[in-house]
N, C-alpha and C positions, 0 to 999 in steps of 0.2 A: 504494500500500500504506500503510495507516495505521500510524503509529509513535507510541509514547509518547515524549514529548520532555522535555528539561530545562526546568523552568519558571522564570520570572524570580524567583519568591519563594523558590527554593531557595537556601540559604546557600552561599557559596563554601566548598568543602571545605577544612578546616583552620582556619577561623575559629570554629567551634563544635564542641565535642566530639561533638555528635550530628548534625553536618552530613551525614554519610554516611547515617545512619538516616533523617533527614528527607528527604533526596533520594530514597532508595529508596521510602519511603512515598508521596512525590509521584509517583514513577514507577508505582507500583501504581495510584494513583488515575487517572493519565493513561491507563494501559493499560486500566483498567476502563471509563473513559469511551469510549475508542476502540472497545472491544469492544461496548459498548452501542450506539454509533452505527453499527457495522457490521452489527448484527443486523437482518436484514430482517423486515418485518412480513408474512411469508408462511409457509405450511405447509411447502412444499418449498424448502429452502434450496439455492441453487446450489452446486455442488461447490467452485468457487473461493472463495466466501464462507465455506463450511464450513471450508476449509483455513485461511483467514485468521482465523476465529474460534478455531480450535484453536491457531494460532500465538500469538495474543494471550493466550489463557488460559494457555499455557505460559510466556509472558513474565511475566504477572502472578504466576504461581506462583513463578517464579524470583526476582523482586524481593521477593515476600512472604517467601520462605525466607531470603533474605539479611537482610532487615529484622528478622525474628524472631531471627536469630542474634546480632544486635548488642545490647549493653546500652544502655538509655536512661540517660544521665548528667545530663540537665538537664530542667527543666520542659518545654521545647520538644520534647525527645525523648520524654518521657512522653506529651505530647499527640499526637505523631505516631503512637506505638504505639496509643493509644486510638482514633485515627481509623482506623487499620488494622483494629483489631478490629471497629469498627462497620461499616466498609466490607465486610469479609469475612463478618460474621455478623449484620449489622443486621436483615435480614429474619427471621432465626431468633430474634433477641432479641425483636423486636416480636411475633412469633407465639407466643412462650412467655411471655406476660404473666402467666400463673398460676404460673410457676416462679420461686421466690424466688432461686435461683442465677442464672438468666438476668437477672432484674430487677436483682440486685446488680451483676452485670457491666456491664449497660447504664448503671446509675447511676454506677458508678465511671468509666466511659468518658466520660459526659457531664460529670462533675465535672472530670476531667482536661482535657478539651477546653475547658471554660469557664474554665480557669485556677484552679479551686478546689482543685487537688490538687498 
């Protein structure tokens, strides 16, 4: 069974005011990656794979909800939240290139991730 895991780049909880937020965003990313890897390239998805995909999606949602509920207090926390927005809505932002609101959000996220925010 695929599991999202604690990554070595995750700060130790308590050393950074945004350590928990950063950890949760990394968990979302790891779970999203596990979900992508578990998705078979077939039309009829086996029942056990479908159940695993549902479990991973629920886990991703739970981590995302927790991350969104935490305030970002440092530049690293703001970057983590920007990465979360792009991960969860990146395809939507790219598809809505003609929408100024979407472009502004994508631009803000890119600036934060690049450390310009």
